[in-house]
C-alpha positions in Angstrom: 103.3 185.0 76.8 105.1 181.6 76.7 105.9 180.1 73.3 106.1 176.5 74.5 104.9 174.8 77.7 105.8 171.3 79.0 103.1 169.5 81.1 104.8 167.5 83.8 101.7 165.3 84.3 99.4 162.9 82.6 95.8 161.9 81.9 92.8 164.1 82.5 94.8 167.1 83.8 97.2 167.0 80.9 94.3 167.2 78.5 92.8 170.1 80.5 96.1 172.1 80.4 96.6 171.3 76.7 93.1 172.8 75.9 93.9 175.9 77.9 97.2 176.4 76.1 95.5 176.1 72.7 93.2 179.0 73.6 96.4 181.0 74.5 98.2 179.9 71.3 100.9 178.1 73.3 102.6 175.0 71.9 102.6 172.0 74.3 105.0 169.2 75.2 103.6 166.1 76.8 105.7 163.7 78.8 104.8 160.1 79.3 105.9 156.9 80.9 106.1 153.7 78.9 102.7 152.8 80.3 101.1 155.9 78.8 102.5 155.7 75.3 99.7 156.4 72.9 97.4 157.9 75.6 95.0 160.5 74.4 96.8 163.4 76.0 100.0 162.5 74.2 98.2 162.7 70.9 96.7 166.1 71.7 100.1 167.7 72.5 102.3 169.2 69.8 105.2 167.1 71.0 105.7 164.1 73.3 108.7 162.8 75.1 108.9 159.4 76.9 110.6 160.0 80.2 110.9 156.6 81.7 109.4 153.2 82.7 105.9 152.8 84.1 106.8 153.3 87.8 106.0 156.9 88.8 109.3 157.1 90.7 111.1 156.5 87.5 109.0 158.8 85.3 106.5 161.4 86.6 108.5 161.8 89.8 111.8 161.9 87.9 112.6 165.6 88.0 115.9 165.3 86.0 114.2 163.4 83.1 111.4 166.0 83.0 113.8 168.9 83.0 115.9 167.3 80.3 112.7 166.9 78.2 111.9 170.6 78.7 115.4 171.6 77.7 115.6 169.4 74.7 112.3 170.6 73.3 113.1 174.3 74.2 110.1 174.7 76.4 110.1 178.0 78.3 107.6 177.0 81.1 106.5 173.9 83.0 103.0 173.3 84.3 103.0 170.5 87.0 99.3 170.0 87.2 98.3 168.3 90.4 99.9 165.4 92.3 103.4 164.1 91.3 105.9 167.0 91.5 103.3 169.8 91.7 104.2 170.8 95.3 107.9 169.9 95.1 109.9 173.0 96.0 113.2 171.4 94.9 111.7 170.7 91.4 110.5 174.3 91.2 114.0 175.5 92.1 115.5 173.3 89.5 113.2 174.8 86.9 114.4 178.3 87.8 118.1 177.2 87.7 117.5 176.0 84.1 115.8 179.2 83.1 112.4 177.6 82.8 109.3 179.3 84.3 107.5 177.3 87.0 103.7 177.6 86.7 103.1 177.8 90.4 103.8 179.8 93.5 107.2 180.9 94.9 109.3 178.1 96.3 109.3 179.7 99.8 105.5 179.3 99.7 105.6 175.7 98.6 108.1 174.9 101.4 105.9 176.6 104.0 102.5 175.3 103.0 103.7 171.9 101.6 104.7 170.8 105.1 101.5 170.3 107.1 103.3 170.8 110.4 105.0 174.1 109.3 101.8 175.3 107.7 99.8 174.8 110.9 102.4 176.5 113.0 102.3 179.4 110.6 98.5 179.5 110.7 98.7 179.7 114.5 101.1 182.7 114.3 98.7 184.4 111.9 95.9 183.9 114.4 94.0 181.3 112.3 92.3 178.5 114.3 94.0 175.1 114.0 93.1 171.7 115.5 95.6 170.3 118.0 98.3 168.2 116.4 102.0 167.5 116.2 104.7 166.6 113.7 106.3 163.1 114.0 109.4 164.2 112.2 112.5 162.7 113.9 110.5 160.9 116.5 110.7 157.3 117.4 107.9 155.1 118.7 108.9 155.7 122.4 108.2 159.4 121.8 105.2 159.0 119.4 103.2 156.8 121.8 103.0 159.2 124.7 102.5 162.1 122.3 99.5 160.4 120.7 98.0 159.6 124.2 98.4 163.3 125.2 96.6 164.5 122.0 93.8 161.9 122.7 92.2 159.4 120.4 90.8 159.2 117.8 93.5 160.9 115.7 94.3 161.4 112.0 97.7 160.3 110.8 98.7 162.3 107.7 101.6 162.5 105.3 103.2 165.9 106.0 103.9 166.5 102.3 100.9 164.6 101.0 97.8 165.3 99.0 94.9 163.5 97.3 94.1 161.5 100.3 97.2 159.4 100.2 99.2 158.6 103.4 96.1 159.3 105.6 94.8 157.0 108.3 92.1 157.5 111.0 93.6 156.0 114.2 91.3 154.7 117.0 93.9 153.7 119.5 97.7 153.2 120.2 97.7 149.7 118.8 96.2 150.8 115.5 98.7 153.7 115.4 101.7 151.3 115.8 100.2 149.1 113.0 99.4 151.9 110.5 102.5 154.1 111.0 104.8 152.0 108.9 102.2 151.5 106.1 101.4 155.1 105.9 105.0 156.1 105.7 105.6 153.6 102.9 102.6 155.0 101.0 103.9 158.6 101.5 107.4 157.7 100.2 105.9 156.0 97.1 103.6 159.0 96.4 105.6 162.0 97.5 109.2 160.8 98.1 108.9 161.8 101.7 107.8 159.8 104.8 107.3 162.7 107.2 104.0 162.2 109.2 101.7 164.4 111.2 99.2 163.5 113.9 96.0 165.6 114.3 92.8 165.6 116.4 89.9 163.9 114.7 86.5 165.6 114.5 83.5 163.3 114.7 81.3 165.6 112.7 82.5 168.3 110.3 82.3 169.6 106.8 85.4 170.0 104.5 85.3 173.6 103.0 88.0 175.0 100.8 88.7 178.4 99.3 90.1 178.9 95.8 92.7 181.8 95.7 94.7 183.3 92.9 97.6 185.5 93.9 98.5 188.2 91.4 100.8 191.2 91.2 98.0 193.4 92.4 96.9 191.3 95.3 95.1 188.1 96.4 91.9 187.2 94.6 89.3 184.9 96.2 87.5 183.0 93.5 85.0 181.2 95.7 84.6 178.2 98.0 83.8 174.6 97.6 82.3 171.9 99.8 84.3 168.7 99.5 82.9 166.8 102.4 81.7 163.7 100.5 84.9 161.6 100.6 85.6 157.9 100.6 88.8 156.5 102.0 90.0 160.1 102.2 89.5 160.7 98.5 87.0 163.4 97.3 84.1 162.0 95.4 81.6 164.8 95.0 82.4 168.5 95.2 80.1 171.5 95.2 80.6 175.3 94.7 79.6 177.3 96.5 79.4 175.6 99.9 75.6 176.0 100.4 75.6 175.4 104.1 77.4 178.7 104.8 75.5 181.8 105.6 76.7 185.1 104.2 78.3 186.0 107.5 80.1 182.6 107.7 81.4 182.9 104.1 82.7 186.4 104.9 84.5 185.0 108.0 85.9 182.2 105.9 87.3 184.6 103.4 88.7 186.8 106.1 90.5 183.9 107.7 92.0 183.0 104.2 93.3 186.5 103.8 94.6 186.5 107.3 96.5 183.3 106.7 98.2 184.7 103.6 98.7 188.3 104.8 102.2 189.4 104.1 103.2 186.4 102.1 102.7 188.0 98.7 101.4 184.6 97.5 101.4 184.2 93.7 99.6 181.7 91.4 96.7 179.4 92.3 96.2 177.9 95.7 93.5 176.3 97.8 93.1 176.9 101.5 91.3 174.0 103.2 89.3 174.2 106.4 87.2 171.9 108.6 83.9 173.5 109.6 82.4 172.2 112.8 79.9 173.8 115.2 80.0 177.1 113.4 83.9 177.3 113.6 86.5 177.0 110.9 89.8 175.2 111.5 92.7 175.5 109.1 93.7 172.1 107.8 96.2 172.7 105.0 96.9 174.6 101.8 97.5 173.1 98.4 99.9 175.3 96.4 98.7 174.1 93.0 95.7 173.6 90.7 93.1 171.3 92.3 91.3 168.3 90.8 88.0 170.0 91.4 88.9 173.4 89.9 86.2 172.9 87.2 83.2 173.7 89.6 84.9 177.1 90.4 85.3 177.8 86.7 81.5 177.2 86.3 80.5 179.4 89.2 82.8 182.3 88.2 82.9 182.0 84.4 86.7 182.2 84.7 89.1 179.8 83.0 91.4 179.5 86.1 93.9 177.3 84.3 94.4 180.1 81.7 94.5 182.6 84.5 97.2 180.7 86.3 99.3 180.6 83.1 98.8 184.3 82.4 99.9 185.1 86.0 103.1 183.1 85.6 103.8 185.0 82.3 103.4 188.3 84.1 100.2 189.3 82.4 97.5 191.2 84.2 94.5 189.3 85.5 91.2 191.2 85.2 88.9 189.7 87.8 86.4 191.2 90.1 87.9 191.2 93.6 84.5 190.1 95.0 83.7 187.4 92.4 83.7 184.7 95.1 80.9 186.4 97.0 78.6 186.4 93.9 78.6 183.0 92.2 76.8 182.8 88.9 75.2 179.4 89.8 75.7 176.3 91.8 78.0 173.7 90.3 78.5 170.1 91.3 81.2 167.6 90.3 81.1 163.8 90.6 84.2 161.7 90.0 83.7 158.6 88.0 86.4 156.1 89.0 87.3 152.5 88.4 86.7 150.1 91.3 88.5 147.0 92.3 88.9 144.3 91.2 89.6 145.5 87.7 88.6 142.7 85.4 88.5 144.7 82.2 90.5 147.8 81.3 89.2 148.6 77.8 86.5 151.3 77.6 83.9 149.9 75.2 81.4 152.8 75.5 81.5 156.2 77.2 78.6 158.5 76.6 76.9 161.3 78.6 74.3 164.0 78.2 75.5 166.8 75.9 74.5 169.5 78.4 77.1 168.6 81.0 80.8 169.3 81.3 83.0 166.2 81.4 86.8 166.4 81.9 88.5 163.1 81.0 91.7 161.7 79.8 90.1 158.7 78.0 88.2 158.0 74.8 86.2 155.0 73.7 88.7 152.2 72.9 91.3 153.3 75.4 92.6 151.1 78.1 92.7 152.3 81.7 96.1 152.9 83.2 95.3 152.4 86.9 98.7 152.2 88.4 98.6 156.0 89.0 94.9 156.6 89.8 91.5 155.2 89.0 89.9 158.4 87.7 88.0 158.0 84.5 86.0 161.2 84.2 84.8 164.2 86.2 81.2 165.0 85.4 80.0 168.5 86.2 76.5 170.1 86.2 75.1 173.5 87.1 71.8 175.0 88.3 70.5 178.3 89.5 70.1 176.8 93.0 71.6 173.8 94.8 68.3 171.9 94.5 68.1 172.3 90.7 71.8 171.4 90.4 71.3 168.2 92.4 68.4 167.3 90.2 70.5 167.9 87.1 73.3 165.8 88.6 70.9 162.9 89.2 69.7 163.1 85.6 73.3 163.4 84.3 74.5 160.4 86.2 71.6 158.3 85.0 72.4 159.3 81.4 76.0 158.1 81.6 76.6 155.0 79.4 79.9 153.4 80.4 80.7 149.9 79.2 84.0 148.2 80.2 85.7 148.7 83.5 83.7 148.4 86.8 83.1 151.9 88.2 81.5 153.7 91.1 78.6 154.9 88.9 76.0 152.9 90.7 77.2 154.2 94.1 77.3 157.8 92.8 73.7 157.4 91.6 72.6 156.0 94.9 74.5 158.7 96.8 72.9 161.7 95.1 69.5 160.2 95.5 69.8 159.9 99.2 67.5 162.2 101.2 70.4 163.3 103.4 72.3 164.4 100.3 69.3 166.2 98.8 68.7 168.0 102.1 72.5 168.9 102.4 72.7 167.0 105.7 75.9 165.1 105.8 79.5 165.3 107.1 83.0 164.2 106.1 82.2 160.7 107.5 78.8 160.2 105.9 80.0 158.6 102.6 81.9 156.0 104.4 78.8 155.0 106.4 76.7 155.0 103.3 79.1 152.7 101.6 79.0 150.4 104.6 75.2 150.3 104.4 75.5 149.3 100.7 
């Protein structure tokens, strides 16, 4: 097992990884920008190193500074969390060159799946259904315009190396594409240091279903599925596990497609395979070669600490998990993301209370000030129930019980959303939350 692990991330996920390391008796090193000095996660870690100024490009995306911090503190592993450098194959290679274990999959898998265009081409070769689309890499406007017209509007413009909803635009016509392309590329560079873009056909009605996998030395484990259809501005807001709209046969088909996609790759570590589900068919969308924000609901449905499992796998330790655990969830789990909303008039959290019978993952405490230049996430509130109906009722009560004084948040919107008849009846699509917000 590792002696000391550096966390190349911040906030809530850094807190989560530190807690997992404590259970495994691993010392932790936190890194921070000047904006995060004194943050809760830096106080929880055994050591902390300031790696640069507030801008992410100069700190959390600064691979050289992070590696130097790892070498100077004698860390023998790096966990990238999610976002920032978590799917950066060059950073993973740099870790290996420095003799530091990368807590993640092989670089060849990051390169393959981290590029949406390459991943979709690979999925087609594996016989996995994919929506029509095309990479814009190396193409000028004179080539992009006719390509988009051939694909047919509406289209989705995506950052090829993106994640977390950044660099994504729904495009209604050629004029909007021309207007949005430059902005989307700028956002992709700021978030991922890469402006490669991809165009894809847009489904008017679909559900966003994802599969949690863990590749081990003995094979690929499927730890369950999640429904992440309730999204706002391409950001996930509410996630459920398992995806209750799937029949047993559809779930088996979903898992079969996941195994088909990764057959022969010898994939290692955690990963999430994401699909769009429409009219009874699954379409491969992308694979995230990292820990997901919404991993907690899978932990609740399986009883497995998947962060610890990911660390153990990287250390070469055996993972003892039932191969069919995903087909037999222990409960239904739902997560709601409590986030700050604009405009932010106050950053100090004066009060933050919730019901004691729920799980809350957060990087903040009472008295802390929000650092919103990276993201607006305040807390992830998770509930369980023996059925989806009971879990929804528990979520409604849990959100009502939250006492948050200070920054403006989406709490009122979350409460209204989970009280809607369409949500209670499980009748919504990936576009529903945007319409519900517009109604508000």
